[in-house]
Structures are given as C-alpha cells and as structure tokens.
N, C-alpha and C positions, 0 to 999 in steps of 0.2 A: 167451592172448596172441596166438597166430598168427591166430586167428579175429578178434580185435579189430582187429588190423592190417589184415586183409583187408576187414573192414566199413568201417573208416575210409577206406581207399584206394578201396573200391567206391563209397562215398557221395561222396567227392570227385571221383572219375572220373565218376560219373553226373551230378553237378552241373555239372562242366566240360563234359561232352558236351551237356547240355541248353543251357547257355549258348552254346556255340560254334554249335549248330544252331538258336539263337534259339527254342528250345521251352521246355517246362517239365518238371519231374520228373513222371513218370507214376505212377499208383497201380496196383498189381498185385493182382488179386483172388485172395487166397489162401483156400483152403477149410479149415475146421476148425482155425483158429488156437489154439483152446482146448487142442488136444493138445500144443502147445508149453509152455503153462503147466502142464499136468498132468505133463508129463515133467520140467520144471525143479523143481517143488516138492520132490520127494524129494532131488534133488541139492543144492538149496539148504540144506536142513536137515542133510544128511549131510556135506557137504564145505566149505560156506561160512559157515554161521551158527554162530559159536563157542559159544554157550550149548548147542546141541544136538549138536555134533559128537562129544563125548565120551559123550553119553548113548546114542547109537545103537550097539548091539553090532556087533562086526565081522561076526558071521554073518548080520546083516540086510543088510549092504552089497551082497552079490551080487544079492539080489533087488531091492533098490532101483535098482541100476545097470542091470540087465538090463531090469527093468520100464520105466524111464525111456527106455531105448534103443528099446523096442518102440513106445512112444508117439511118439517122434521119427520112426521109420521109417514108422509109419502116416500121420503128417503129410506126409512127403515123398511117399509113395505117392499120397495124395489130390491132391497138387499137382504131380505128375510132369511135366505138360505145360507148367509155367512154366519159362522158360529159367533154367538154373543148378541146377534141382532135381535133375536126374538125376545130375549130377556130385556134388552135396551128398549125395544119397542113397547114391551108391557109397562115399563116404567114411564115412558112418554105418554102412553095411553092413560095411566093413572093420573099424571099431572094434568093432561089435557082435560080429562073428566072433571077434576076438581076445579079447574079454572072456568070451564064452560058453565058448570052448575052454580058457580058463585060470581056471576056477573062479569066474567072476563079477567078476573084477578085471582091470584093464588091466595086462598084464605090462610090466615095465621091467627091462632088464638091468643088472647092477652098474655097468658103465662109465658109463651114462647117469645112473643114480641118484647116483653119486659126484659128478657135476658139479653136482648140486642142493644139496649140503651145503657151507656155507662152509668154507674151508680150515682155519680156527682152531677148528672145532667138534669136540667130542668125541662127536658122535652117531654111533652104530654101527648100520649097517643089517644086518639078518639076512635071509638067503635064505629064501624061502618066507613072509615076513611082509609084512603091509601097510605101505606106506611112509607114516609119519606118520598123518594122518587123511584122506589123499586116496584116490583111486580106484585107485592103482597097487599091484601086489604085486611084490616083488623076486624075480625068477627068473633062473636061469642060462639062457643061450641054448639049451643042449642039453636043458633041462628045459621049455622053452616051446613050446607048440603054435603053429605059424605065427609064430615070434618076430619075423619082419620086419614084422608088422602091429602090434606093440606100440609103446610109447613108446621107440623106439630112436634118435630124432633129438634133437639139442640145439642151442640157439642158440650161436653163436660166443662165445667168452669176451670178446671186445672189446665185445659188446653190453651187458655188465655186468648181465644178467638171466638168472638160472639157470631154464631151462625145458626140459622133455623133452616130446616130442610125436611123433605117429605119422604114417605115410603117409596114414592115413585123415583125420587133422586137416588135412593139406595139401589133400586133395581137398575137404573140407568148406569150407575157406577159399576155394578157387578157385571153388566153387559159389556161395558167398555173394557173392564179389566180382562174378561174372558177373551174378547176379540184380540186385545194386545198380547195376552198370554199365548194364544194360538199362533201368533206370528214367529214364535220360537220353536214351534213343533217341527220335527224332522219331516222333510218332504219324502213321502213314500215312493212317488214316481211322478214323472213330468206331467201325466195326464190326470192327475188327482183333481177331483171335482170337489168344490166346497159343499158340505152337507147342508 
C-alpha cells in the first residue's frame, strides 16, 4: 500500500513535471527487468493467489521470501546508477536483513499486528507464529533481531486501512517516487547518461 501510494504520486509528479517543463515522460533503460518477474512469482503464489496460499507449507516460506529478495537485490544492483535505485536498494537491504535475521519471515511486534485485526474479530495471534498467510511472523520486540527493521509502523486509524510496514518499505517507496519523478525531468541532450 505504501509503495502503491509512492508509485501513484511519483507518476503524477513525473507527468506534472514533464507538462510544466513542456517536455515528455522519459524512458529509463533498466537492465535485467526479468529479475523482478522471477522475484515476484514466488511471492504471488505464496501470499496473493488464494488457491495456492494454503498449499505452500510454512517451512517453504522463508526460502521463497529470501530467494525473492535476493533476485530483487540483484536487479537493484545492476541498475544502481539509475536515480532512485540506491535508495530503493537500501530499503530492500533493510527488509532483507530483517527477514534473514528472523528466520526468513518479516518480524512484526504484537502492538502492530493487533492493529491489523478488526476489533470485533475473535482471531488470536500467537507469538512465534506466522501471521495469517502473509510474510510476517509475530515476535516480541525483545526476541526480534534488529526489531526496528521489522513491520513496526502502522497507518493512522483515521485512514481506515489496517497496514503494518517497515522503515525499509519507506525507503523503497521514496526510491520508487524519485525514480518516477525523474521520468518527467527535461532531457538535456540525447547523449545524457544516467548518473
């Protein structure tokens, strides 16, 4: 959700920037885009595609999630000279570190996890267990390695959308916004190289 907001704002900002400067949206030459698709496929089947969510054993999830993150980090590394990618990569590295150091799941503390459950629900969260069919594992702060890199942030209640996210997610979103904002930058000359 945080990333989607950043993408929407970045695209809107890039379009407005291009319009104001009387230019057009630029294309960015990204290398090895296939790595993103390879990274997304296991996450899609493990976390988003209902028919397969329950079929994938919990003990497979750490391997799928860590492997997926490695492909994303490789993609970012190959495109590190493109504006926004270093910030995006720093966010991915933060998330990857939290996941690897906490058994292959993204740690979430009880106070953040509790905000994801509707008030009238009788769903009970157990410490040390995977939260639903997602990527999170419920851990006490004192039992979490680098707890501050986990899904410790939540959206304000007035937004009406329960969501927990990490500091890494914020950096990823800022990198994505910067990348899309740069698409509207006036082209100085045809031989311009990406910094």
